[in-house]
C-alpha positions as CSV (number, residue, x, y, z in Angstrom):
1,X,0.1,0.1,-0.2
2,X,1.7,3.4,-1.3
3,X,0.5,6.5,0.7
4,X,1.4,10.1,0.0
5,X,3.5,11.6,2.4
6,X,1.7,14.8,2.9
7,X,-1.9,12.6,3.9
8,X,-0.1,11.4,7.0
9,X,-1.6,12.0,10.5
10,X,1.6,11.9,12.4
11,X,3.2,14.2,9.6
12,X,0.8,16.9,10.1
13,X,0.6,16.6,13.6
14,X,3.9,16.7,13.7
15,X,4.2,20.2,12.2
16,X,1.6,21.5,14.5
17,X,3.2,20.6,17.3
18,X,6.6,22.5,16.2
19,X,4.5,25.6,15.6
20,X,3.2,25.5,19.0
21,X,6.1,24.3,20.4
22,X,8.0,27.0,19.2
23,X,5.5,29.5,20.7
24,X,5.3,28.1,23.8
25,X,9.1,28.5,24.0
26,X,9.3,32.1,22.6
27,X,7.4,33.4,25.0
28,X,4.1,34.2,22.9
29,X,1.4,32.8,25.1
30,X,3.3,35.0,27.6
31,X,2.7,38.1,26.1
32,X,-1.1,36.9,25.6
33,X,-1.6,36.0,29.0
34,X,-1.0,32.6,29.2
35,X,1.6,31.9,31.9
36,X,1.5,28.4,32.6
37,X,4.9,28.3,34.5
38,X,5.7,23.9,34.5
39,X,3.1,23.2,33.5
40,X,4.2,24.8,30.2
41,X,7.4,23.0,30.5
42,X,5.8,19.8,30.2
43,X,3.5,20.8,27.5
44,X,6.2,21.7,25.4
45,X,8.0,18.1,26.2
46,X,5.2,16.2,24.8
47,X,5.1,18.6,22.1
48,X,8.3,17.4,21.1
49,X,7.2,14.0,21.7
50,X,5.1,14.3,19.0
51,X,7.4,15.8,17.0
52,X,9.6,13.4,17.4
53,X,6.8,10.8,16.6
54,X,6.4,12.5,13.1
55,X,9.6,13.1,12.3
56,X,10.4,8.8,12.6
57,X,7.2,7.6,10.9
58,X,7.7,6.7,7.3
59,X,3.7,6.5,5.6
60,X,5.0,5.3,2.3
61,X,6.2,1.8,3.7
62,X,3.8,-0.6,5.6
63,X,6.4,-2.8,6.7
64,X,8.4,-0.2,8.7
65,X,7.5,2.5,11.5
């Protein structure tokens, strides 16, 4: 089964997670008045794990991750 890479859900979730992580790490949410403190660090870590999953995923091959 051949799948288009740009129709892959993990790819798009990784892109969105990276955008949110960049916004969180640059303090864009603090400028909006959304200071999350330690929870923000946990959220950033989870977002980076989603990015890692999206990078390692290979949707074009059925037998590999």
